[in-house]
ZADO-1210 file (C-alpha; in nm, 4 decimals, padded with zeros to 6 digits):
<atoms>
<atom x="-01.7063" y="04.0514" z="01.4257" code="MET" pos="1"/>
<atom x="-01.5160" y="03.9004" z="01.1320" code="ILE" pos="2"/>
<atom x="-01.4004" y="03.5434" z="01.1787" code="ASP" pos="3"/>
<atom x="-01.0477" y="03.5225" z="01.0292" code="PRO" pos="4"/>
<atom x="-01.0796" y="03.1469" z="00.9952" code="GLY" pos="5"/>
<atom x="-01.4164" y="03.1588" z="00.8238" code="GLY" pos="6"/>
<atom x="-01.2850" y="03.1678" z="00.4687" code="ASP" pos="7"/>
<atom x="-01.0521" y="02.8800" z="00.5397" code="ARG" pos="8"/>
<atom x="-01.3306" y="02.6695" z="00.6861" code="ARG" pos="9"/>
<atom x="-01.5472" y="02.7505" z="00.3844" code="ASP" pos="10"/>
<atom x="-01.2668" y="02.6402" z="00.1530" code="GLN" pos="11"/>
<atom x="-01.2207" y="02.3248" z="00.3571" code="THR" pos="12"/>
<atom x="-01.5893" y="02.2414" z="00.3274" code="ALA" pos="13"/>
<atom x="-01.5807" y="02.3226" z="-00.0458" code="ASP" pos="14"/>
<atom x="-01.2820" y="02.0994" z="-00.1118" code="ARG" pos="15"/>
<atom x="-01.4306" y="01.8133" z="00.0895" code="ARG" pos="16"/>
<atom x="-01.7700" y="01.8552" z="-00.0769" code="ASP" pos="17"/>
<atom x="-01.6114" y="01.8487" z="-00.4221" code="ARG" pos="18"/>
<atom x="-01.4216" y="01.5279" z="-00.3504" code="LEU" pos="19"/>
<atom x="-01.7248" y="01.3617" z="-00.1924" code="ILE" pos="20"/>
<atom x="-01.9406" y="01.4701" z="-00.4867" code="ALA" pos="21"/>
<atom x="-01.6959" y="01.3100" z="-00.7300" code="ILE" pos="22"/>
<atom x="-01.6844" y="00.9832" z="-00.5374" code="LEU" pos="23"/>
<atom x="-02.0640" y="00.9820" z="-00.4980" code="SER" pos="24"/>
<atom x="-02.1256" y="01.0220" z="-00.8695" code="GLY" pos="25"/>
<atom x="-02.2712" y="00.7767" z="-01.1159" code="ASP" pos="26"/>
<atom x="-02.0353" y="00.4925" z="-01.2044" code="GLY" pos="27"/>
<atom x="-01.8399" y="00.5035" z="-00.8765" code="ILE" pos="28"/>
<atom x="-01.8962" y="00.2518" z="-00.5991" code="THR" pos="29"/>
<atom x="-01.7517" y="00.1483" z="-00.2632" code="GLU" pos="30"/>
<atom x="-01.7297" y="-00.1891" z="-00.1004" code="LEU" pos="31"/>
<atom x="-02.0266" y="-00.2680" z="00.1265" code="PRO" pos="32"/>
<atom x="-01.9973" y="-00.0793" z="00.4533" code="LYS" pos="33"/>
<atom x="-01.9133" y="-00.2861" z="00.7602" code="VAL" pos="34"/>
<atom x="-01.8900" y="-00.1333" z="01.1068" code="ALA" pos="35"/>
<atom x="-01.5364" y="-00.1012" z="01.2422" code="LYS" pos="36"/>
<atom x="-01.6101" y="-00.3124" z="01.5479" code="TRP" pos="37"/>
<atom x="-01.7388" y="-00.5913" z="01.3250" code="LYS" pos="38"/>
<atom x="-01.4281" y="-00.5788" z="01.1060" code="ARG" pos="39"/>
<atom x="-01.2040" y="-00.5858" z="01.4136" code="TYR" pos="40"/>
<atom x="-01.4099" y="-00.8720" z="01.5554" code="LEU" pos="41"/>
<atom x="-01.3757" y="-01.0646" z="01.2283" code="ILE" pos="42"/>
<atom x="-01.0001" y="-01.0025" z="01.2277" code="GLY" pos="43"/>
<atom x="-00.9539" y="-01.1106" z="01.5884" code="PHE" pos="44"/>
<atom x="-01.1771" y="-01.4095" z="01.5212" code="GLY" pos="45"/>
<atom x="-00.9624" y="-01.5223" z="01.2296" code="LYS" pos="46"/>
<atom x="-00.6412" y="-01.4840" z="01.4291" code="ILE" pos="47"/>
<atom x="-00.7895" y="-01.6660" z="01.7296" code="LEU" pos="48"/>
<atom x="-00.9314" y="-01.9371" z="01.5085" code="GLY" pos="49"/>
<atom x="-00.6009" y="-02.0094" z="01.3380" code="TRP" pos="50"/>
<atom x="-00.4244" y="-01.9978" z="01.6778" code="SER" pos="51"/>
<atom x="-00.6613" y="-02.2626" z="01.8147" code="LEU" pos="52"/>
<atom x="-00.6211" y="-02.4775" z="01.5071" code="LEU" pos="53"/>
<atom x="-00.2480" y="-02.5148" z="01.5722" code="LEU" pos="54"/>
<atom x="-00.2796" y="-02.7307" z="01.8878" code="PRO" pos="55"/>
<atom x="-00.5988" y="-02.8920" z="01.7568" code="LEU" pos="56"/>
<atom x="-00.4166" y="-03.0065" z="01.4444" code="PHE" pos="57"/>
<atom x="-00.1362" y="-03.1520" z="01.6574" code="VAL" pos="58"/>
<atom x="-00.3821" y="-03.3334" z="01.8891" code="VAL" pos="59"/>
<atom x="-00.5724" y="-03.4820" z="01.5954" code="ILE" pos="60"/>
<atom x="-00.2463" y="-03.5923" z="01.4385" code="GLY" pos="61"/>
<atom x="-00.1322" y="-03.7492" z="01.7634" code="ALA" pos="62"/>
<atom x="-00.4515" y="-03.9568" z="01.7955" code="PHE" pos="63"/>
<atom x="-00.4493" y="-04.0452" z="01.4259" code="THR" pos="64"/>
<atom x="-00.0907" y="-04.1684" z="01.4147" code="PHE" pos="65"/>
<atom x="-00.0410" y="-04.2562" z="01.7807" code="GLY" pos="66"/>
<atom x="-00.2573" y="-04.5678" z="01.8041" code="TYR" pos="67"/>
<atom x="-00.1086" y="-04.7552" z="01.5059" code="PRO" pos="68"/>
<atom x="00.2455" y="-04.6576" z="01.6052" code="ILE" pos="69"/>
<atom x="00.2053" y="-04.7794" z="01.9648" code="PHE" pos="70"/>
<atom x="00.0441" y="-05.1048" z="01.8471" code="THR" pos="71"/>
<atom x="00.3248" y="-05.1785" z="01.6005" code="LEU" pos="72"/>
<atom x="00.6325" y="-05.0851" z="01.8051" code="PHE" pos="73"/>
<atom x="00.7580" y="-05.1197" z="02.1631" code="PRO" pos="74"/>
<atom x="00.6800" y="-04.8253" z="02.3882" code="TYR" pos="75"/>
<atom x="01.0262" y="-04.6612" z="02.3794" code="ASP" pos="76"/>
<atom x="01.0514" y="-04.6867" z="02.0008" code="THR" pos="77"/>
<atom x="00.6923" y="-04.5669" z="01.9553" code="ALA" pos="78"/>
<atom x="00.7511" y="-04.2679" z="02.1853" code="ALA" pos="79"/>
<atom x="01.0565" y="-04.1710" z="01.9803" code="SER" pos="80"/>
<atom x="00.8526" y="-04.1940" z="01.6596" code="TYR" pos="81"/>
<atom x="00.5700" y="-03.9898" z="01.8129" code="MET" pos="82"/>
<atom x="00.8085" y="-03.7089" z="01.9060" code="ASN" pos="83"/>
<atom x="00.9109" y="-03.6861" z="01.5423" code="LYS" pos="84"/>
<atom x="00.5491" y="-03.7029" z="01.4254" code="VAL" pos="85"/>
<atom x="00.4491" y="-03.4268" z="01.6699" code="ALA" pos="86"/>
<atom x="00.7299" y="-03.2045" z="01.5447" code="MET" pos="87"/>
<atom x="00.6225" y="-03.2583" z="01.1848" code="VAL" pos="88"/>
<atom x="00.2608" y="-03.1836" z="01.2783" code="MET" pos="89"/>
<atom x="00.3579" y="-02.8589" z="01.4545" code="VAL" pos="90"/>
<atom x="00.5633" y="-02.7427" z="01.1553" code="LEU" pos="91"/>
<atom x="00.2857" y="-02.8371" z="00.9118" code="ALA" pos="92"/>
<atom x="00.0235" y="-02.6545" z="01.1203" code="ALA" pos="93"/>
<atom x="00.2443" y="-02.3448" z="01.1492" code="ALA" pos="94"/>
<atom x="00.3158" y="-02.3528" z="00.7741" code="TRP" pos="95"/>
<atom x="-00.0578" y="-02.3473" z="00.7072" code="PHE" pos="96"/>
<atom x="-00.1836" y="-02.1162" z="00.9832" code="ALA" pos="97"/>
<atom x="00.0813" y="-01.8466" z="01.0387" code="VAL" pos="98"/>
<atom x="00.0530" y="-01.6783" z="00.6932" code="PRO" pos="99"/>
<atom x="-00.3252" y="-01.6659" z="00.7328" code="ARG" pos="100"/>
<atom x="-00.2932" y="-01.5098" z="01.0770" code="MET" pos="101"/>
<atom x="-00.0668" y="-01.2435" z="00.9314" code="ARG" pos="102"/>
<atom x="-00.3079" y="-01.1726" z="00.6463" code="ARG" pos="103"/>
<atom x="-00.5886" y="-01.1295" z="00.9016" code="ALA" pos="104"/>
<atom x="-00.3682" y="-00.8883" z="01.0951" code="PHE" pos="105"/>
<atom x="-00.3027" y="-00.6839" z="00.7785" code="ARG" pos="106"/>
<atom x="-00.6786" y="-00.6681" z="00.7152" code="GLU" pos="107"/>
<atom x="-00.7152" y="-00.5205" z="01.0642" code="MET" pos="108"/>
<atom x="-00.4512" y="-00.2598" z="00.9741" code="MET" pos="109"/>
<atom x="-00.6753" y="-00.1628" z="00.6822" code="GLN" pos="110"/>
<atom x="-00.9551" y="-00.0989" z="00.9326" code="VAL" pos="111"/>
<atom x="-00.7206" y="00.1278" z="01.1279" code="LYS" pos="112"/>
<atom x="-00.6269" y="00.3266" z="00.8166" code="LEU" pos="113"/>
<atom x="-00.9840" y="00.3447" z="00.6914" code="GLY" pos="114"/>
<atom x="-01.2116" y="00.1478" z="00.4624" code="HIS" pos="115"/>
<atom x="-01.4777" y="00.3686" z="00.3047" code="GLN" pos="116"/>
<atom x="-01.3335" y="00.6599" z="00.0997" code="PRO" pos="117"/>
<atom x="-01.6199" y="00.9008" z="00.1663" code="ILE" pos="118"/>
<atom x="-01.6075" y="00.8211" z="00.5375" code="GLN" pos="119"/>
<atom x="-01.2299" y="00.8796" z="00.5333" code="VAL" pos="120"/>
<atom x="-01.2730" y="01.2135" z="00.3549" code="LEU" pos="121"/>
<atom x="-01.5318" y="01.3346" z="00.6045" code="ARG" pos="122"/>
<atom x="-01.2941" y="01.2606" z="00.8923" code="ALA" pos="123"/>
<atom x="-00.9760" y="01.3861" z="00.7224" code="ALA" pos="124"/>
<atom x="-00.8118" y="01.7161" z="00.8075" code="LYS" pos="125"/>
<atom x="-00.5905" y="01.7138" z="00.5010" code="ARG" pos="126"/>
<atom x="-00.6490" y="01.6555" z="00.1330" code="ALA" pos="127"/>
<atom x="-00.5862" y="01.2958" z="00.0245" code="PRO" pos="128"/>
<atom x="-00.2930" y="01.1606" z="-00.1708" code="VAL" pos="129"/>
<atom x="-00.3934" y="00.9747" z="-00.4872" code="LEU" pos="130"/>
<atom x="-00.2156" y="00.6473" z="-00.5616" code="PHE" pos="131"/>
<atom x="-00.2107" y="00.5515" z="-00.9311" code="LEU" pos="132"/>
<atom x="-00.0716" y="00.2222" z="-01.0600" code="ARG" pos="133"/>
<atom x="-00.1419" y="-00.0699" z="-01.2892" code="SER" pos="134"/>
<atom x="-00.3819" y="-00.3199" z="-01.1322" code="PHE" pos="135"/>
<atom x="-00.1265" y="-00.5915" z="-01.2080" code="ASN" pos="136"/>
<atom x="00.1110" y="-00.4149" z="-00.9685" code="PHE" pos="137"/>
<atom x="-00.1254" y="-00.4990" z="-00.6804" code="ASP" pos="138"/>
<atom x="-00.0171" y="-00.8620" z="-00.7010" code="THR" pos="139"/>
<atom x="00.3432" y="-00.7608" z="-00.6343" code="ILE" pos="140"/>
<atom x="00.2930" y="-00.4745" z="-00.3894" code="SER" pos="141"/>
<atom x="00.0339" y="-00.6538" z="-00.1747" code="SER" pos="142"/>
<atom x="00.2329" y="-00.9710" z="-00.1053" code="THR" pos="143"/>
<atom x="00.5457" y="-01.0415" z="00.0947" code="VAL" pos="144"/>
<atom x="00.8192" y="-01.2961" z="00.0218" code="PRO" pos="145"/>
<atom x="00.7258" y="-01.6444" z="00.1390" code="LYS" pos="146"/>
<atom x="01.0226" y="-01.6650" z="00.3741" code="TRP" pos="147"/>
<atom x="00.9020" y="-01.3529" z="00.5567" code="GLN" pos="148"/>
<atom x="00.5613" y="-01.5065" z="00.6169" code="GLU" pos="149"/>
<atom x="00.7202" y="-01.7717" z="00.8363" code="TYR" pos="150"/>
<atom x="00.9540" y="-01.5573" z="01.0422" code="LEU" pos="151"/>
<atom x="00.8839" y="-01.6042" z="01.4163" code="PRO" pos="152"/>
<atom x="00.8644" y="-01.2250" z="01.4629" code="ILE" pos="153"/>
<atom x="00.6371" y="-00.9388" z="01.3642" code="ASN" pos="154"/>
<atom x="00.3006" y="-01.1034" z="01.3121" code="VAL" pos="155"/>
<atom x="00.1904" y="-00.8078" z="01.0937" code="ALA" pos="156"/>
<atom x="00.4698" y="-00.8474" z="00.8372" code="MET" pos="157"/>
<atom x="00.3626" y="-00.5591" z="00.6103" code="PRO" pos="158"/>
<atom x="00.3490" y="-00.5474" z="00.2324" code="THR" pos="159"/>
<atom x="00.5248" y="-00.2923" z="00.0124" code="ALA" pos="160"/>
<atom x="00.2025" y="-00.0950" z="-00.0370" code="GLU" pos="161"/>
<atom x="00.1143" y="-00.1007" z="00.3317" code="LEU" pos="162"/>
<atom x="00.4653" y="00.0196" z="00.4215" code="ASN" pos="163"/>
<atom x="00.4285" y="00.3191" z="00.1911" code="LEU" pos="164"/>
<atom x="00.0688" y="00.4004" z="00.2811" code="VAL" pos="165"/>
<atom x="00.1338" y="00.3872" z="00.6560" code="GLN" pos="166"/>
<atom x="00.4136" y="00.6416" z="00.6143" code="MET" pos="167"/>
<atom x="00.2016" y="00.8752" z="00.3991" code="ILE" pos="168"/>
<atom x="-00.0969" y="00.8332" z="00.6331" code="TRP" pos="169"/>
<atom x="00.0962" y="01.0147" z="00.9059" code="ARG" pos="170"/>
<atom x="00.0400" y="01.3225" z="00.6890" code="HIS" pos="171"/>
<atom x="-00.2666" y="01.2523" z="00.4725" code="ALA" pos="172"/>
<atom x="-00.5052" y="00.9709" z="00.3774" code="PRO" pos="173"/>
<atom x="-00.4366" y="00.7739" z="00.0593" code="VAL" pos="174"/>
<atom x="-00.6995" y="00.6929" z="-00.2042" code="LEU" pos="175"/>
<atom x="-00.6738" y="00.4594" z="-00.5026" code="ALA" pos="176"/>
<atom x="-00.8958" y="00.3221" z="-00.7768" code="ILE" pos="177"/>
<atom x="-00.9668" y="-00.0414" z="-00.6935" code="GLY" pos="178"/>
<atom x="-00.9342" y="-00.3404" z="-00.9218" code="ARG" pos="179"/>
<atom x="-01.2766" y="-00.4213" z="-01.0729" code="PRO" pos="180"/>
<atom x="-01.4414" y="-00.7257" z="-00.9197" code="GLY" pos="181"/>
<atom x="-01.2264" y="-00.7569" z="-00.6073" code="GLU" pos="182"/>
<atom x="-01.4108" y="-00.8250" z="-00.2829" code="SER" pos="183"/>
<atom x="-01.1148" y="-00.7887" z="-00.0460" code="THR" pos="184"/>
<atom x="-00.8784" y="-00.5066" z="-00.1475" code="PRO" pos="185"/>
<atom x="-00.5108" y="-00.5175" z="-00.0528" code="PRO" pos="186"/>
<atom x="-00.4171" y="-00.3576" z="00.2781" code="SER" pos="187"/>
<atom x="-00.3038" y="-00.0027" z="00.2122" code="GLY" pos="188"/>
<atom x="-00.4733" y="00.2719" z="00.0131" code="ALA" pos="189"/>
<atom x="-00.8502" y="00.3115" z="00.0510" code="VAL" pos="190"/>
<atom x="-01.0106" y="00.1859" z="-00.2697" code="ARG" pos="191"/>
<atom x="-01.3044" y="00.3207" z="-00.4658" code="PHE" pos="192"/>
<atom x="-01.4315" y="00.1567" z="-00.7835" code="TYR" pos="193"/>
<atom x="-01.4853" y="00.3312" z="-01.1156" code="VAL" pos="194"/>
<atom x="-01.6712" y="00.2218" z="-01.4263" code="ARG" pos="195"/>
<atom x="-01.4236" y="00.1539" z="-01.7052" code="GLN" pos="196"/>
<atom x="-01.5576" y="00.4158" z="-01.9489" code="ASP" pos="197"/>
<atom x="-01.5195" y="00.7089" z="-01.7029" code="ILE" pos="198"/>
<atom x="-01.1966" y="00.6363" z="-01.5138" code="TRP" pos="199"/>
<atom x="-00.9963" y="00.8978" z="-01.7052" code="GLN" pos="200"/>
<atom x="-01.2530" y="01.1694" z="-01.6288" code="LYS" pos="201"/>
<atom x="-01.2449" y="01.0740" z="-01.2613" code="ILE" pos="202"/>
<atom x="-00.8664" y="01.0943" z="-01.2504" code="VAL" pos="203"/>
<atom x="-00.8808" y="01.4346" z="-01.4223" code="GLU" pos="204"/>
<atom x="-01.1308" y="01.5582" z="-01.1636" code="ALA" pos="205"/>
<atom x="-00.9486" y="01.4292" z="-00.8538" code="ILE" pos="206"/>
<atom x="-00.5880" y="01.5157" z="-00.9430" code="VAL" pos="207"/>
<atom x="-00.6218" y="01.8969" z="-00.8941" code="PRO" pos="208"/>
<atom x="-00.7680" y="01.8396" z="-00.5466" code="LEU" pos="209"/>
<atom x="-00.4728" y="01.6337" z="-00.4180" code="CYS" pos="210"/>
<atom x="-00.1454" y="01.7746" z="-00.2793" code="PRO" pos="211"/>
<atom x="00.0519" y="01.4727" z="-00.4027" code="LEU" pos="212"/>
<atom x="00.0098" y="01.2015" z="-00.6644" code="ILE" pos="213"/>
<atom x="00.2020" y="00.8771" z="-00.6231" code="VAL" pos="214"/>
<atom x="00.2365" y="00.7240" z="-00.9691" code="TRP" pos="215"/>
<atom x="00.3864" y="00.3772" z="-01.0062" code="THR" pos="216"/>
<atom x="00.6033" y="00.3222" z="-01.3111" code="THR" pos="217"/>
<atom x="00.5139" y="00.0440" z="-01.5526" code="GLY" pos="218"/>
<atom x="00.4338" y="-00.0359" z="-01.9150" code="HIS" pos="219"/>
<atom x="00.0603" y="-00.0139" z="-01.9884" code="THR" pos="220"/>
<atom x="-00.1517" y="00.2162" z="-02.2056" code="LYS" pos="221"/>
<atom x="-00.3411" y="00.3380" z="-01.9011" code="GLY" pos="222"/>
<atom x="-00.0186" y="00.4322" z="-01.7236" code="LEU" pos="223"/>
<atom x="00.1032" y="00.6196" z="-02.0302" code="ARG" pos="224"/>
<atom x="-00.2161" y="00.8253" z="-02.0428" code="TRP" pos="225"/>
<atom x="-00.1854" y="00.8979" z="-01.6696" code="GLU" pos="226"/>
<atom x="00.1745" y="01.0175" z="-01.6767" code="ILE" pos="227"/>
<atom x="00.1168" y="01.2355" z="-01.9827" code="LYS" pos="228"/>
<atom x="-00.1820" y="01.3930" z="-01.8107" code="HIS" pos="229"/>
<atom x="00.0106" y="01.4428" z="-01.4858" code="LEU" pos="230"/>
<atom x="00.3072" y="01.5900" z="-01.6686" code="ARG" pos="231"/>
<atom x="00.0876" y="01.8406" z="-01.8537" code="GLU" pos="232"/>
<atom x="-00.1469" y="01.9387" z="-01.5696" code="ARG" pos="233"/>
<atom x="00.0375" y="01.8814" z="-01.2435" code="LEU" pos="234"/>
<atom x="00.2993" y="02.1050" z="-01.0784" code="PRO" pos="235"/>
<atom x="00.6245" y="01.9039" z="-01.0612" code="PRO" pos="236"/>
<atom x="00.6424" y="01.9094" z="-00.6812" code="ARG" pos="237"/>
<atom x="00.3103" y="01.7252" z="-00.6611" code="LYS" pos="238"/>
<atom x="00.4330" y="01.4178" z="-00.8478" code="LEU" pos="239"/>
<atom x="00.6139" y="01.1233" z="-00.6891" code="LEU" pos="240"/>
<atom x="00.7215" y="00.8236" z="-00.8964" code="LEU" pos="241"/>
<atom x="00.7297" y="00.4861" z="-00.7236" code="TRP" pos="242"/>
<atom x="00.9720" y="00.2662" z="-00.9180" code="LEU" pos="243"/>
<atom x="00.7988" y="-00.0639" z="-00.9841" code="HIS" pos="244"/>
<atom x="01.1092" y="-00.2672" z="-01.0647" code="PHE" pos="245"/>
<atom x="01.2456" y="-00.2281" z="-00.7121" code="ASN" pos="246"/>
<atom x="00.9345" y="-00.3863" z="-00.5595" code="VAL" pos="247"/>
<atom x="00.9302" y="-00.7636" z="-00.5449" code="GLY" pos="248"/>
<atom x="01.1995" y="-01.0105" z="-00.6367" code="ARG" pos="249"/>
<atom x="01.4209" y="-00.9199" z="-00.9337" code="ARG" pos="250"/>
<atom x="01.7871" y="-00.9630" z="-01.0075" code="THR" pos="251"/>
<atom x="02.0056" y="-00.6520" z="-01.0581" code="PRO" pos="252"/>
<atom x="02.0133" y="-00.7286" z="-01.4308" code="ALA" pos="253"/>
<atom x="01.6331" y="-00.7441" z="-01.4436" code="GLN" pos="254"/>
<atom x="01.6056" y="-00.4116" z="-01.2583" code="ARG" pos="255"/>
<atom x="01.8458" y="-00.2449" z="-01.5001" code="ASP" pos="256"/>
<atom x="01.6551" y="-00.3889" z="-01.7952" code="SER" pos="257"/>
<atom x="01.3176" y="-00.2698" z="-01.6600" code="GLU" pos="258"/>
<atom x="01.4471" y="00.0813" z="-01.5986" code="TRP" pos="259"/>
<atom x="01.6061" y="00.1007" z="-01.9455" code="ALA" pos="260"/>
<atom x="01.2757" y="-00.0126" z="-02.0948" code="LYS" pos="261"/>
<atom x="01.0886" y="00.2522" z="-01.8972" code="PHE" pos="262"/>
<atom x="01.3291" y="00.5295" z="-02.0031" code="LEU" pos="263"/>
<atom x="01.2933" y="00.4255" z="-02.3650" code="GLU" pos="264"/>
<atom x="00.9126" y="00.4344" z="-02.3472" code="SER" pos="265"/>
<atom x="00.8526" y="00.7320" z="-02.1166" code="TYR" pos="266"/>
<atom x="01.1748" y="00.9307" z="-02.0915" code="GLY" pos="267"/>
<atom x="01.0670" y="01.1818" z="-02.3567" code="ASP" pos="268"/>
<atom x="00.7634" y="01.2831" z="-02.1482" code="ILE" pos="269"/>
<atom x="00.9765" y="01.4537" z="-01.8832" code="PHE" pos="270"/>
<atom x="01.1374" y="01.7946" z="-01.9555" code="PRO" pos="271"/>
<atom x="01.4632" y="01.6930" z="-01.7877" code="LYS" pos="272"/>
<atom x="01.6300" y="01.3514" z="-01.8222" code="PRO" pos="273"/>
<atom x="01.5592" y="01.0931" z="-01.5568" code="LEU" pos="274"/>
<atom x="01.8695" y="00.9271" z="-01.4072" code="PRO" pos="275"/>
<atom x="02.0245" y="00.6649" z="-01.6331" code="ALA" pos="276"/>
<atom x="02.0723" y="00.4323" z="-01.3358" code="GLU" pos="277"/>
<atom x="01.8194" y="00.3804" z="-01.0576" code="ALA" pos="278"/>
<atom x="01.9086" y="00.0389" z="-00.9188" code="ALA" pos="279"/>
<atom x="01.9222" y="00.1693" z="-00.5587" code="ALA" pos="280"/>
<atom x="01.6335" y="00.4157" z="-00.5915" code="ALA" pos="281"/>
<atom x="01.2804" y="00.3595" z="-00.4681" code="ARG" pos="282"/>
<atom x="01.1197" y="00.6906" z="-00.5623" code="PHE" pos="283"/>
<atom x="01.1799" y="00.9927" z="-00.7821" code="ILE" pos="284"/>
<atom x="01.0408" y="01.3346" z="-00.6887" code="ALA" pos="285"/>
<atom x="01.0823" y="01.6621" z="-00.8783" code="PHE" pos="286"/>
<atom x="01.1869" y="02.0200" z="-00.8207" code="GLU" pos="287"/>
<atom x="00.9862" y="02.3102" z="-00.9643" code="ASP" pos="288"/>
<atom x="01.1818" y="02.2922" z="-01.2925" code="ASP" pos="289"/>
<atom x="01.1335" y="01.9124" z="-01.3240" code="TRP" pos="290"/>
<atom x="01.4830" y="01.8327" z="-01.1976" code="THR" pos="291"/>
<atom x="01.4593" y="01.4715" z="-01.0690" code="PRO" pos="292"/>
<atom x="01.5271" y="01.3964" z="-00.7011" code="ILE" pos="293"/>
<atom x="01.6306" y="01.0352" z="-00.6410" code="VAL" pos="294"/>
<atom x="01.5084" y="00.8835" z="-00.3120" code="ILE" pos="295"/>
<atom x="01.7093" y="00.7626" z="-00.1338" code="PRO" pos="296"/>
<atom x="01.9976" y="00.9580" z="-00.2823" code="GLY" pos="297"/>
<atom x="02.3449" y="00.8169" z="-00.3426" code="PRO" pos="298"/>
<atom x="02.5181" y="00.7350" z="-00.0152" code="GLY" pos="299"/>
<atom x="02.2020" y="00.8004" z="00.1880" code="TYR" pos="300"/>
<atom x="02.2216" y="00.6894" z="00.5505" code="ARG" pos="301"/>
<atom x="01.8944" y="00.6344" z="00.7371" code="PRO" pos="302"/>
<atom x="01.8401" y="00.8137" z="01.0641" code="SER" pos="303"/>
<atom x="01.7956" y="00.6273" z="01.3918" code="LEU" pos="304"/>
<atom x="01.4213" y="00.6959" z="01.3713" code="TRP" pos="305"/>
<atom x="01.4032" y="00.5390" z="01.0252" code="GLU" pos="306"/>
<atom x="01.5971" y="00.2365" z="01.1433" code="LEU" pos="307"/>
<atom x="01.3494" y="00.1896" z="01.4280" code="LEU" pos="308"/>
<atom x="01.0191" y="00.2946" z="01.2716" code="ALA" pos="309"/>
<atom x="01.0474" y="00.2490" z="00.8939" code="SER" pos="310"/>
<atom x="01.1257" y="-00.0169" z="00.6377" code="TRP" pos="311"/>
<atom x="01.4204" y="00.0077" z="00.3953" code="PRO" pos="312"/>
<atom x="01.1751" y="00.0470" z="00.1065" code="SER" pos="313"/>
<atom x="01.0757" y="00.3916" z="00.2408" code="THR" pos="314"/>
<atom x="01.4167" y="00.5233" z="00.3540" code="TYR" pos="315"/>
<atom x="01.4607" y="00.8899" z="00.2684" code="GLY" pos="316"/>
<atom x="01.0936" y="00.9539" z="00.1930" code="LEU" pos="317"/>
<atom x="00.9778" y="01.1047" z="00.5239" code="GLU" pos="318"/>
<atom x="01.1587" y="01.4433" z="00.4838" code="PRO" pos="319"/>
<atom x="00.9975" y="01.4920" z="00.1424" code="LEU" pos="320"/>
<atom x="00.6523" y="01.4051" z="00.2769" code="LEU" pos="321"/>
<atom x="00.6907" y="01.6503" z="00.5652" code="ARG" pos="322"/>
<atom x="00.7939" y="01.9193" z="00.3193" code="GLN" pos="323"/>
<atom x="00.5175" y="01.8637" z="00.0663" code="ARG" pos="324"/>
<atom x="00.2324" y="01.7498" z="00.2885" code="LEU" pos="325"/>
<atom x="00.2687" y="02.0098" z="00.5621" code="ASP" pos="326"/>
<atom x="-00.0047" y="02.1840" z="00.7621" code="GLN" pos="327"/>
<atom x="-00.0962" y="02.4091" z="00.4727" code="ARG" pos="328"/>
<atom x="-00.2040" y="02.1156" z="00.2612" code="GLN" pos="329"/>
<atom x="-00.5487" y="02.0900" z="00.4194" code="THR" pos="330"/>
<atom x="-00.8745" y="02.0175" z="00.2464" code="LEU" pos="331"/>
<atom x="-00.9181" y="02.3928" z="00.2328" code="GLY" pos="332"/>
<atom x="-00.6027" y="02.4651" z="00.0332" code="THR" pos="333"/>
<atom x="-00.7382" y="02.5240" z="-00.3113" code="HIS" pos="334"/>
<atom x="-00.4754" y="02.4539" z="-00.5757" code="SER" pos="335"/>
<atom x="-00.4714" y="02.7145" z="-00.8468" code="SER" pos="336"/>
<atom x="-00.1529" y="02.5685" z="-00.9905" code="GLU" pos="337"/>
<atom x="-00.2220" y="02.4342" z="-01.3363" code="GLN" pos="338"/>
<atom x="00.0758" y="02.3972" z="-01.5667" code="ARG" pos="339"/>
<atom x="00.0718" y="02.3042" z="-01.9271" code="THR" pos="340"/>
</atoms>
């Protein structure tokens, strides 16, 4: 009896084996493997530790300042001073501990998404999305504004990268080349590490096996090589630009200047002109003829689901992901699309 799903399973195994073979090759490494339960335990331990330090810090401060205050002033005056000292101690402890608790929580989110790329590939049902960017962009995309760190809500205040990766992860895992020498990667895409002299060959090998490439705009030689390669070898519908100038803190004038600089440097690479203005855009996708699709589009209104479950930085992206990372984009879907 012929198994109608046999060929598909064979293709799935072939695609997975090819990706694993690439990431297992010479010059590619992963971070040391740590069991999930240990990583969760470390995360919970950090959060618990910082939580316990809050009252401990206040108690130590009370004993340190309390005795001299009560020996120098009458009881009523000293008690009034101690209330003020306690309030200052609580604020100082929160200022120090809360951001670290949130960072520990984000590290636990990384455990949930996955840590080891080969392990993630073996468990994945769909081909991975590849996230390409300048390493310098990690500093911007993996931090949150200081004022957000101290909000009394949402202990897991996510970063720009984690926002994007969590949305994509509903459809497919996300891989990225990690910054050389880092011991704790940013929360978001699963990192693997490539020797400097072979990174271009690795990108060339992985790109055809991915249903979508997220490429972050910027101004480096490496980024220029990447976008030229993607433009020449990748079907337009498999490319998604993440606009770097709308991540982090910039004034409208700075955003306009960054986009104008990008258009001047890279605009000639694309067959059809990119929009002259992109101040409100976060992403740009493409139709089959390289017609740009601005996300979110002009006048876009988020759905109730987006308002409840997404961040403004990803508004309008979910419909495109559903369309381009659907059930057919499994590890067994061999891409024969190569355009030059």
